[in-house]
C-alpha positions as CSV (number, residue, x, y, z in Angstrom):
1,M,284.0,194.0,199.0
2,S,287.1,195.9,200.2
3,K,286.7,198.7,202.7
4,T,287.3,202.2,201.5
5,I,289.7,204.5,203.4
6,L,290.0,208.2,203.0
7,A,293.6,209.4,203.5
8,V,293.9,213.1,204.1
9,D,297.4,214.6,204.3
10,D,299.0,217.7,202.7
11,S,302.2,215.7,202.2
12,A,302.2,213.8,199.0
13,S,305.0,211.5,200.2
14,I,303.0,210.6,203.4
15,R,299.8,210.0,201.3
16,Q,301.9,207.8,199.0
17,M,303.3,205.7,201.9
18,V,299.8,205.4,203.5
19,C,298.2,204.3,200.1
20,F,301.0,201.8,199.4
21,T,300.6,200.3,202.9
22,L,296.7,200.1,202.7
23,K,296.4,199.1,199.1
24,G,298.9,196.3,199.7
25,A,296.6,195.0,202.4
26,G,293.6,195.1,200.1
27,Y,291.9,198.3,201.0
28,T,290.6,200.9,198.5
29,V,292.1,204.3,199.2
30,V,290.7,207.7,198.3
31,E,293.3,210.5,198.7
32,A,292.7,214.1,199.7
33,E,295.4,216.9,200.0
34,D,293.8,218.9,202.8
35,G,290.8,218.9,205.1
36,E,288.6,220.8,202.7
37,D,289.4,218.3,199.9
38,G,288.8,215.5,202.4
39,L,285.4,216.8,203.4
40,N,284.3,217.2,199.8
41,K,285.5,213.6,199.0
42,A,283.7,212.2,202.1
43,K,280.5,214.0,200.9
44,A,280.9,212.6,197.4
45,G,281.1,208.9,198.4
46,A,280.9,207.0,201.6
47,V,284.1,205.7,203.2
48,N,284.5,203.2,206.0
49,L,287.4,204.9,207.7
50,V,289.1,208.4,207.6
51,L,292.8,208.8,208.3
52,T,293.8,212.4,208.6
53,D,296.7,214.6,209.4
54,Q,296.3,217.5,211.9
55,N,298.4,220.4,210.4
56,M,297.2,221.1,206.9
57,P,296.3,224.2,204.9
58,K,292.6,225.3,204.3
59,M,291.2,223.0,207.0
60,D,293.1,221.2,209.8
61,G,292.4,217.7,211.0
62,L,290.4,218.6,214.1
63,T,288.1,220.8,212.1
64,L,287.6,218.0,209.6
65,V,286.8,215.5,212.4
66,K,284.2,217.9,213.8
67,S,282.7,218.5,210.3
68,L,282.4,214.8,209.6
69,R,281.0,214.0,213.0
70,G,278.2,216.6,212.3
71,M,277.1,214.5,209.3
72,P,274.7,211.6,210.1
73,Q,276.6,209.2,207.7
74,Y,279.9,209.7,209.5
75,A,278.6,209.9,213.1
76,A,280.0,206.4,213.8
77,T,282.7,206.1,211.2
78,P,286.2,205.5,212.6
79,I,288.4,208.5,212.2
80,L,292.1,208.1,213.0
81,M,294.5,211.0,213.4
82,L,297.9,210.4,211.8
83,T,300.1,213.3,212.7
84,T,303.4,214.6,214.1
85,E,301.4,216.1,217.1
86,A,302.1,213.8,220.0
87,G,301.1,216.1,223.0
88,D,298.5,215.0,225.5
89,A,296.6,218.3,225.1
90,M,296.3,217.8,221.3
91,K,295.2,214.2,221.8
92,A,292.6,215.3,224.2
93,Q,291.3,217.9,221.7
94,G,291.2,215.1,219.1
95,K,289.2,212.8,221.4
96,A,286.8,215.7,222.2
97,A,286.4,216.4,218.5
98,G,285.4,212.8,217.9
99,A,288.6,211.1,216.7
100,T,288.6,207.3,217.3
101,G,292.4,207.0,217.6
102,W,295.8,208.7,217.3
103,L,298.9,207.6,215.4
104,V,302.1,209.5,215.5
105,K,304.3,210.1,212.4
106,P,306.6,208.7,211.2
107,F,304.3,205.6,211.3
108,D,305.2,201.9,211.2
109,P,303.2,200.3,208.3
110,A,302.6,197.2,210.4
111,K,301.2,199.2,213.3
112,L,299.0,201.3,210.9
113,L,297.5,198.1,209.4
114,E,297.0,196.6,212.9
115,V,295.1,199.8,214.1
116,V,293.1,200.0,210.8
117,K,292.1,196.3,211.1
118,K,291.1,196.8,214.7
119,V,288.9,199.9,214.2
120,L,287.2,198.4,211.0
121,G,286.4,195.2,212.9
């Protein structure tokens, strides 16, 4: 059975690139257009990995990470931040919120797959 990844980003073009990359590698992808949508989709069905942007309307990535970490079924699920935010302070906030890793946009598809494969085991 393929692993399911929740891709959360307010940019349709980024979601499209992420989906194309992940689906091409055999993953099932669920898309969400902001943190609120992502949280609702995570509640609706279990996912093996969450890939989220930071700067989004309604709910940002760090708030989504904290919300997911507060749910027993997502306490140990890998959560990767995929964002333009590259500052150490923001990365530290991500780690404190419970993010598993940090990828900076624009992303290299090969690097994305490498990190996804690594965190999914």
